[in-house]
C-alpha positions in Angstrom: 69.6 171.4 100.8 67.1 168.8 99.7 66.9 165.3 101.1 65.7 162.7 98.5 64.4 159.5 100.2 64.3 156.5 97.8 62.8 153.1 98.5 63.3 151.1 95.2 65.8 150.9 92.5 63.3 152.1 89.9 62.6 155.1 92.2 66.3 155.7 92.4 66.7 155.9 88.6 63.7 158.3 88.4 64.9 160.5 91.3 68.4 160.8 89.8 67.0 162.6 86.9 66.1 165.4 89.3 68.8 165.4 91.9 71.5 168.1 91.8 75.1 168.0 93.0 75.4 168.3 96.7 71.9 167.1 97.4 71.4 164.4 100.0 70.1 160.9 99.0 68.9 158.4 101.5 68.4 154.8 100.4 65.7 152.9 102.4 63.8 149.6 102.0 64.6 147.8 98.8 66.8 150.7 97.5 69.6 149.7 99.9 70.0 146.6 97.6 71.7 148.9 95.1 74.6 148.9 97.5 75.0 145.2 97.0 75.5 145.8 93.3 78.9 146.5 91.8 80.1 149.9 93.1 81.0 150.9 89.5 77.3 150.2 88.5 76.1 152.4 91.4 78.5 155.2 90.2 77.0 154.8 86.7 73.5 155.0 88.1 74.3 158.2 90.1 76.1 159.7 87.1 79.2 160.3 89.1 77.5 163.3 90.8 78.7 164.7 94.1 75.9 163.4 96.3 75.7 163.0 100.0 74.7 159.3 100.0 73.2 157.6 103.0 71.6 154.2 103.6 69.4 152.9 106.4 71.3 150.2 108.3 68.1 148.5 109.7 66.8 148.0 106.1 70.1 146.6 104.9 70.3 144.1 107.7 66.6 143.1 107.3 67.3 142.4 103.6 70.4 140.3 104.4 73.1 142.9 103.6 76.0 143.5 105.9 76.7 147.2 106.2 80.4 147.7 105.5 82.7 150.7 105.5 83.6 150.0 101.9 80.0 150.9 100.8 79.7 154.1 98.8 77.1 155.3 101.3 77.2 156.5 104.9 75.2 154.1 107.1 72.6 155.6 109.3 70.2 154.3 111.9 66.6 155.5 112.6 67.9 158.3 114.8 70.2 159.4 112.0 67.2 159.2 109.6 65.3 161.6 111.8 68.3 163.9 112.1 68.6 164.0 108.3 65.0 164.9 108.0 65.3 167.7 110.6 68.3 169.2 108.9 67.1 169.2 105.2 64.5 171.1 103.4 62.7 170.1 101.3 62.3 166.3 101.9 61.3 164.5 98.7 60.1 160.9 98.7 60.4 158.9 95.6 
């Protein structure tokens, strides 16, 4: 199963044109800011697809976001980032 790593909102919108159901999507850097948007907007952006959505905790904190359980993504740290990379093929950076 592919892992799509996205670092900006523009990259996210582009990547979502190519992501299939059940793919994994990891938001890093500025892309984690999409989680601060209205959850309905994020669902609109993702097209309601069944994605495995992850976000990097360290980047969220650095950008002033407080990771919450209500977020539509699973929070992961750098160790989790590495685990995701090890357990997915191919890895596609956007």
